[in-house]
N, C-alpha and C positions, 0 to 999 in steps of 0.2 A: 503493500500500500504506500509506504514511504517513497519507493522508487516510482510508483506511478505519479505521485505528486511532483517528483523531479521532472518527469517528462512533460507534465502539463504546466510547469512553472508555478504550481500552487504552493508557494513556499510557506505560507501561514498554516496550511493544513499539514504539511510535512513537519513543522515545529510542533503543532498540537499532537500529532501521532507519536512523535518521539517523547513527548511529555506524558502521554497516556502509557506508553511502555514502561516508563520509569516509575510511574504511579502504581502500576500493577506488579511492580517488583521484577519486571522482565528486564534484564540487563541488555540495553542496546549494544550491538556490536559496532565495530569500526565502519562496516558498510552502511548501517543505518544512519550513524552520525555524518559520514562522508556524503551520503546522498542528501541529507538535509542541508549540509554546508553549501553544496553545489547548487541546490534549489534556491537558497537565499541569494547566492552571488549571481546566478542567472536572472534573478528578479531585481537585481540592482539594490538588494537590501544588504549592504555591506556590514552594517552594525550587527544585524542579526546573524549574519554568516560568521562574524568574529566570535559572537557569543557562543554559537554552536561548536565553533572550533575549540574555543577555550574549555567548554564542557567535555569535549572529546578527550582533551589532554588530561582534564581533572579525573576522568574515568580510567586513567592509567592505560589508555589505548595508544597504539602506535599509528599515527596518521598515514593514510595511503597517499599516493601521488595525486589523485583526484582531489582529495580534501585540502592538501597543501597547495595545490595550484589554485583552488577556488579561494582559499584564505589569502593567498598572496595577491589575488585579484581584488579582494575586498580591502586589503592594506593599501593597495594602489589607489583605490577610490577614496578611502578614508584618511590617507596620509599617515598611516600607522607604521612608520618606518622602523621603529625598534622591533616591533613584532616581525616584520618582513625579514629584517636582517637576522634575527634570532632563528626563524624557521629555516632559512637558508643554511645556517650553521648546524642545526640539528640534522638536516638532510645530509650534509656533508660528513657529519660524525657517523651516520648510519651507512655511509658509502652509497647513498642514493644520489644519482646525478640529476640535478635540476635541469629541467628543460628551458628553452629559451622564453617561454611564456613566464616562467617563474623569475628569471633574471629581469625581464621587462617589468614585472610587477614591482620589484625592488626599486628599480630606477624610477618608476612613477611615484612610489611611496616617498622616496628621498625628495624627489622634485616638489611634491605637494607640501612637503614640510621645509621647503626652501633650502635644502641641503645640496645645492647645485654641485659643489666640488666633490661630494661623495658620489653623486649621480654620475659625473664624469669619470671618477675612478672606477665605478662599476662598469661603465661602457668600455673603458680602456681594458679591464679584465677580460671582458668578452672578446675584444679584438685580439689580445695576446694568447689566451687560453681556450677560447670558445665556450659554448657554441657561437658561431659567427653571428654578430648582430645583424637584425634586419631593419627595415625602415622604421618599425614600431619602436625599437630600441633607440634609434637616433631621434625620433620625434619626442620621446620621453625625455631624453637628455637636453634637447634644445628647449623644450618647454620649461624644464628645471631651471635652465640659465635665464631665460626670458623672464619667468615669474619672479626670479630673484634680482631682477634689474640688470642683468648682465647681457645686454644685447650682442656685444661683440663676440662673447664666448658662444652664444647661441648660433651666430652665423658661422663661426669656425667649425662648429659640429656639422652644420649644413655642408660646408666645403669639404670636410673630411668624407662625408657620406658620398658626395659626388666623386671625389678622388678615389675611393675605394670601389666604385662601380655599383654601389647599392642603388636600386631604382627608387627615387622618391615618390611618395604619394601626394595627393592633394593636401593631406594633413601636414605633410613635410614642408611644403611650399607655404601654406597658411601660417604655419608656426613661425617660419623664417620671416614672413612679411610682417607678422604681429610684432616680432622682435625689433623691427625698425622703428617702432614707435614707443618702445620701452622707456620708462623714466621720463616721459614727456618730450623726448628729443624727436626731431623730424628728420627722418633719412628717407624722404620720399624718392630720391634718386636710386637708392639701392632697392627699395621696394619695387619700383618700376622695372629695374633690371630682373628682379627675381620673377616678376609677372612674365616678362619676356621669356625667361629661361623655362618657366612652367609650360608655356605654349610650345616652346621648342621641344620640350621633352614629351609632348603629346599628352600632358596631364590637364584634363579639362578643369578650368577655374570654375568654382561654384559661387553660390550667394555669399557664403562666408568670406571667400576670397575678395570679391568685389566690395563687400561691406568693410572689410579691414582697409582696403586701398582708399576709401572715402575719407 
């Protein structure tokens, strides 16, 4: 039943069923907790996802890959960088290799907490040791720099992405363009250049792109 809720994104029902299991003295296993964490994450209920994940840990269960990935996604949305970094450390201790989604979640969590330097260090670690960063990795690092008012570093990450042959997405260009007006500075000439590069790369500008340009 809990798994059915995950498939239907009925996260509230999944949480209720887990609670009913515990009320009946039925000890939920890691799959039950994991399914509930994933259901909450898919419904963008990051706070509930983290609560369920903490309950999984308190039950002395070892989180599986799905629950950790979902928890890291929740950390990214909520900026819970300490938990994100801690989860990655636990995975390494258990010799479980985090996938790129997990690493990207850490970069996003660090960025939301304005820890742009640590976000860049995490990106550098991916470049050196793998898994190879994708556009999402660079987007998260660029946003981390931009949100912390470091527009030049954000554009340096964008330049590095192009140099390494990673295909930029619309989000990549939008993040770079947004950085041009960080800290109230007007770098419209750079923004115009980025818009031209976007079209040359055959990445279609969207409403957000033109809104940022205005």
